[in-house]
C-alpha positions in Angstrom: -96.1 148.7 153.1 -94.6 146.0 150.8 -95.8 144.5 147.6 -99.3 143.2 147.9 -100.8 140.0 146.5 -104.6 139.6 146.7 -107.1 136.8 146.4 -109.5 137.5 143.6 -112.7 135.7 143.0 -115.6 135.9 140.6 -118.0 136.6 143.5 -117.1 138.9 146.4 -115.7 137.3 149.5 -117.6 137.9 152.8 -115.7 137.7 156.1 -118.1 135.1 157.4 -117.2 132.9 154.4 -113.5 133.5 154.9 -113.8 132.6 158.6 -115.7 129.4 157.8 -113.2 128.2 155.1 -109.8 128.9 156.7 -109.8 126.3 159.6 -110.4 123.2 157.4 -107.7 124.5 155.1 -105.2 124.6 158.0 -105.2 128.3 158.6 -106.2 130.3 161.7 -107.4 133.7 162.6 -105.4 136.0 164.9 -107.3 139.0 166.1 -110.1 140.2 163.8 -108.2 140.5 160.6 -105.0 138.4 160.4 -104.9 134.9 158.8 -102.0 132.8 160.0 -100.4 129.4 159.3 -98.3 127.2 161.5 -94.8 125.9 160.8 -92.3 124.3 163.2 -94.3 125.1 166.2 -94.7 128.8 165.4 -97.6 130.8 164.0 -96.8 133.1 161.0 -98.9 135.8 159.3 -100.0 134.9 155.8 -102.6 137.5 154.9 -105.0 140.1 156.4 -108.6 140.9 155.9 -109.2 144.5 154.6 -112.6 144.1 153.0 -110.7 141.7 150.7 -107.9 139.2 151.4 -104.4 140.6 150.9 -100.9 139.5 151.8 -97.5 141.1 151.7 -95.2 138.1 151.5 -91.6 138.2 152.7 -90.8 134.7 151.7 -91.7 132.0 149.1 -93.4 130.1 151.9 -95.8 133.0 152.4 -96.5 133.0 148.6 -97.1 129.3 148.7 -99.5 129.7 151.7 -101.4 132.5 149.9 -101.8 130.1 147.0 -103.2 127.4 149.3 -105.5 130.0 150.8 -106.7 131.3 147.5 -107.4 127.7 146.3 -109.4 127.0 149.5 -111.5 130.1 148.8 -112.0 129.3 145.1 -110.0 132.3 144.0 -106.7 133.1 142.3 -103.7 135.0 143.5 -102.9 138.2 141.7 -100.2 140.8 142.2 -100.4 144.6 142.2 -99.2 144.7 138.6 -101.7 142.0 137.4 -99.3 139.1 137.4 -101.0 135.8 138.3 -99.5 133.2 140.7 -100.4 129.5 140.2 -99.3 126.0 140.9 -98.8 123.8 137.8 -97.5 120.3 138.1 -96.4 120.9 141.7 -94.4 124.1 140.8 -95.3 127.6 141.7 -95.3 129.9 138.7 -95.9 133.6 138.1 -97.4 134.7 134.7 -96.9 138.3 133.7 -96.9 139.9 130.3 -97.1 136.6 128.4 -94.1 135.0 130.1 -94.0 132.5 132.9 -91.4 132.3 135.6 -91.0 129.4 138.0 -90.5 130.1 141.7 -89.9 126.6 142.9 -91.5 123.3 143.9 -94.6 123.9 146.1 -93.9 121.0 148.5 -90.3 121.9 149.0 -91.2 125.6 149.7 -93.9 124.6 152.2 -91.4 122.3 154.0 -88.7 124.9 154.1 -90.8 127.3 156.1 -91.1 131.0 156.3 -87.4 132.0 156.0 -87.4 135.6 154.8 -86.0 136.7 151.5 -82.6 138.2 151.6 -82.3 141.9 150.8 
């Protein structure tokens, strides 16, 4: 299992609400628990339903998609260690321990696609 990011909301998210919200936001459901997004003719896993919405991103593109998904659900994206991911002025940022680190421009990351991070 990799590093998990989860969508956190003030009110609990029910699966029926998730299923209703993902299609208009450009996501799909594969099987009974996997949320996917399309890029360049392919379908790529973004998150899974485990009583809550969680993703284990392997690329900046997946982080960006998780941010899109969290926005569509009225939530925020939070990492295992409490860091918060957000988009500010078109740039993806991670806030942790009082400092902010920029990941990159949201639109450029989405356009680049799901190329995996190098080890």
